[in-house]
TIDOGU-223653 format. One record per residue: residue in one letter; chain; x, y, z of N, C-alpha, C in turn. Coordinates in steps of 0.1 Angstrom, whole numbers, plus 5000, padded with zeros to 4 digits. Each point is the difference from the previous one (the first is absolute). Layout:
// residues N
residu_chaine_n_xx_n_yy_n_zz_ca_xx_ca_yy_ca_zz_c_xx_c_yy_c_zz
A_A_X_Y_Z_X_Y_Z_X_Y_Z;
...
// end
This chain:
// residues 104
residu_chaine_n_xx_n_yy_n_zz_ca_xx_ca_yy_ca_zz_c_xx_c_yy_c_zz
L_A_4430_5170_7367_4990_5005_5001_4985_4991_4995;
P_A_4991_5008_5002_4985_4993_4998_4998_4999_4986;
Q_A_4990_4999_4989_4996_4986_4989_4994_4997_4999;
E_A_4994_4999_4986_4985_4997_5002_5002_4987_5005;
H_A_4988_4994_5002_4998_4989_5004_4980_4995_5002;
G_A_4994_4989_5003_4994_4997_4995_4990_4998_4992;
R_A_5009_4999_4993_4986_5000_4982_4995_4979_4995;
H_A_4996_5008_5001_4995_4979_4997_4992_4997_4984;
G_A_5001_4995_4998_4998_4991_4986_4997_4991_4998;
D_A_4998_5004_4982_4984_4983_4997_4985_5010_5008;
V_A_4997_5004_5006_4992_5004_5003_4984_5003_4989;
R_A_4989_4992_5002_4989_5001_4991_4984_5018_5008;
R_A_5003_4995_5013_4996_5011_5001_5003_5005_5018;
L_A_5002_5014_4994_5003_5002_5020_4990_5013_5001;
S_A_4998_5000_5020_4988_5012_5000_5012_5007_5011;
L_A_4992_5017_5000_5007_5008_5016_4990_5004_5002;
T_A_4997_4995_5009_4988_5006_5006_5000_5009_5019;
D_A_4991_5007_5005_5007_5006_5008_4991_4991_5013;
E_A_4998_5004_5016_4996_4992_5006_4987_4995_4997;
R_A_4988_5006_4997_4982_5002_4990_5005_4988_4990;
G_A_5003_4999_4990_5006_4992_4991_5001_5011_4993;
S_A_5000_5009_4994_4998_5010_4990_5013_4999_4993;
G_A_5000_5004_4990_5027_5003_4996_4990_4995_4985;
L_A_5008_4989_4992_5006_5000_4988_5006_4986_4997;
V_A_4995_4991_4983_5004_4995_4997_4996_4999_4990;
V_A_5015_4988_4995_5011_5005_4985_4998_4981_4991;
E_A_4998_5000_4998_4996_4988_4992_5013_5003_4986;
G_A_5006_4989_5001_5010_4997_4996_4997_4994_4981;
R_A_5005_5005_4990_4989_4993_4989_5015_4989_4993;
P_A_5002_4993_4999_4999_4990_5011_5005_5002_5018;
K_A_5012_5006_4994_5006_5000_5014_5007_5015_5009;
V_A_5004_5005_5004_5014_5008_5005_5009_4999_5015;
D_A_5008_5009_5002_5011_5000_5008_4996_5013_5012;
F_A_5000_4997_5007_4997_5013_5010_5004_5004_5017;
T_A_5003_5013_4997_5007_4997_5014_4992_5019_5003;
A_A_4998_4988_5016_4986_5017_5006_5010_5002_5017;
S_A_5001_5012_4999_5009_5007_5011_4992_5014_5003;
H_A_5013_4998_5018_4993_5014_4997_5009_5011_5004;
Y_A_5013_4997_4981_5008_5008_4996_5001_4998_4989;
T_A_5004_5018_4998_5003_4996_4984_5013_4995_5000;
A_A_5008_4995_4982_5012_4999_4994_5007_5017_5008;
G_A_4993_5010_4992_5012_5010_5012_5005_4997_5011;
D_A_4988_4993_5012_5005_5005_5011_5009_4996_5004;
L_A_4999_4986_4995_5007_4983_4995_5014_5012_5006;
Y_A_5006_5005_4982_5010_5002_5000_5002_5011_5002;
A_A_4993_5010_5008_5010_5006_5008_5003_5002_5012;
A_A_4999_4986_5004_5005_4996_5016_5008_4993_5000;
R_A_5009_5006_5010_5013_4985_5005_5001_4990_5008;
H_A_4983_5005_5009_5002_4990_5007_4986_4997_5002;
T_A_4991_4983_5007_4986_5004_4995_4995_5005_5015;
S_A_5007_5012_5010_4999_5005_5006_4995_5011_4998;
D_A_5007_5011_4992_4995_5007_4985_4991_5005_4997;
L_A_4989_4983_4998_4986_4995_4998_4994_5011_5006;
E_A_4981_5008_4991_4995_4998_5008_4990_4999_4994;
P_A_4991_4996_5009_4988_4984_4986_4989_5014_4992;
R_A_4995_4996_4997_4989_5014_4990_4987_4993_5007;
P_A_4989_5013_4999_4990_4992_5004_4992_4992_4989;
E_A_5001_4997_4989_4991_4997_4986_5012_4987_4998;
V_A_4998_4995_4991_5001_4987_4997_5011_5009_4983;
V_A_5010_4984_5003_5003_5013_4980_5004_4985_4993;
L_A_4988_4997_4993_4998_4981_4992_5006_5010_4983;
S_A_5009_4990_5001_5010_4995_4984_4997_4986_4996;
L_A_4995_5004_4990_5003_4989_4992_5005_4994_4984;
D_A_5007_4995_4999_5003_4998_4993_5000_4983_4992;
H_A_5008_5003_4984_4997_4979_4999_5004_4992_5006;
A_A_5017_5008_4997_5011_4988_5007_5010_5009_5005;
Q_A_5006_4991_5006_5018_5012_5006_5008_4987_4999;
R_A_5019_5009_4996_5007_4996_4994_5008_4992_5013;
G_A_5006_4988_5007_5009_4997_5010_5005_5009_5002;
L_A_5004_4999_5014_5003_5004_5000_5021_4994_4998;
G_A_5010_5013_4995_5016_5000_4995_5000_5004_4985;
T_A_5017_5003_4991_4996_5008_4993_5015_4996_4992;
S_A_5004_4997_5012_5018_4993_4991_5014_5014_4997;
A_A_4990_5013_5006_5007_5012_5007_5016_4994_5008;
C_A_4986_4997_5009_5015_4997_5010_4998_4982_5007;
G_A_4993_4996_4991_4994_4985_5007_4996_4988_4990;
P_A_4996_4990_5002_4996_4996_4986_4988_5003_4998;
D_A_4996_4996_4989_4989_5006_4992_4984_4990_5011;
T_A_4993_5005_4991_4983_4992_5010_5003_4987_4988;
H_A_4991_4991_5010_5001_4984_4992_4989_5007_4986;
P_A_5002_4996_4989_4992_4996_4994_4986_4999_4996;
R_A_4997_4993_5014_4982_5001_4998_4994_5012_5006;
H_A_5008_5007_5005_4998_5015_5008_5000_5017_4993;
R_A_5010_4997_4984_5001_5008_4998_4989_5003_4988;
L_A_4991_5013_4994_4994_5002_4997_5007_5003_4985;
E_A_5000_4996_4986_5005_4998_4991_4993_5006_4987;
A_A_4996_4999_5003_4985_5010_4988_5004_5010_5005;
R_A_4999_5010_4988_5000_5014_4999_4987_5009_5003;
R_A_4985_4996_5001_4992_5007_4998_4990_4983_5007;
Y_A_4992_5009_5013_4986_4991_5007_4993_5010_4996;
R_A_4985_4994_5000_4990_5002_5006_4990_4992_5008;
F_A_4994_5002_5012_4990_4996_5006_4989_5010_5000;
A_A_4993_4990_5013_4987_5008_5004_4994_5002_5009;
Y_A_4988_5013_5003_4992_4991_5013_4986_5013_5003;
V_A_4994_4991_5009_4991_5011_4999_4996_5004_5014;
L_A_4999_5016_5005_4996_5006_5013_4989_5003_5000;
L_A_4995_4992_5011_4989_4995_5008_4999_5010_5011;
P_A_4984_5010_5003_4997_5004_5012_4996_4992_5011;
R_A_5002_4992_5013_4992_4997_5008_5002_5012_5010;
S_A_4980_4997_5000_4997_5008_5013_4988_4990_5004;
V_A_5000_5005_5015_4992_4993_5007_4989_5008_5003;
R_A_4986_4996_4997_4991_5008_5012_4996_5000_5007;
R_A_5000_5011_5005_4990_5001_5014_4990_4997_5003;
R_A_4990_4991_5012_4989_5002_5001_4993_5009_5013;
// end
């Protein structure tokens, strides 16, 4: 089954741009985790096989504070303590900046 993929952690700054350099810059305050994909979480959940997926023309950007490691102890070992998210509340911040290239 297709699954979420491509997560990047502890990122201070990222940019998503087109061929000309126009797009979006994200600055973590101080850091963020992100994924950028041509599939939504719903697309991945609905697909039974990767061949069922049709890439979207747009990029779907997901920003997170952190992600819990794999495992829940429901049918196997729990996540290693180092990769668990134990707090009940988390806060994180980021800034979105447009990036445009002026035509000459």
